[in-house]
Steps between C-alpha positions, in 0.01 A plus 500: 500500500597141413280211601686242705430148378560219744567149376367216711655156485271197515543455877388860557201461267400178677524670839310807381215284365517243784534211254765245413765548234364195317165679460674791328685261270165337414338838432772596250521160327258476204515119520380495862130447576540784751637742237373854549553718192409809704796453737787738416776353290843491663791691356839342441769640724783301350602137490219300658379787718151645464307761691178700497444875508334563836241742359385235249437256786311772689284574193426129454386471864281810462342363182431163665333680791288714268396195293386317813319799648356657184144391579522642851632830366224513235237444770641782711516736204140419395370551854665841527362616162 
């Protein structure tokens, strides 16, 4: 069975993450003070068009959540041990 990959354009990524397009541009620009090397790199679709694989955005969100809640999860795991 083939995995269906969905490409999200910047407007869709911005909507999905509830942020502005300019924030995404900052996150992918190494010269920006808001650069985030962990944010998925866009893929070129042709000409000046770029997009992101939807599963990569989902994984990034999951990783951000886990990073922010790691201490809470560790506490729960230690209490149940």
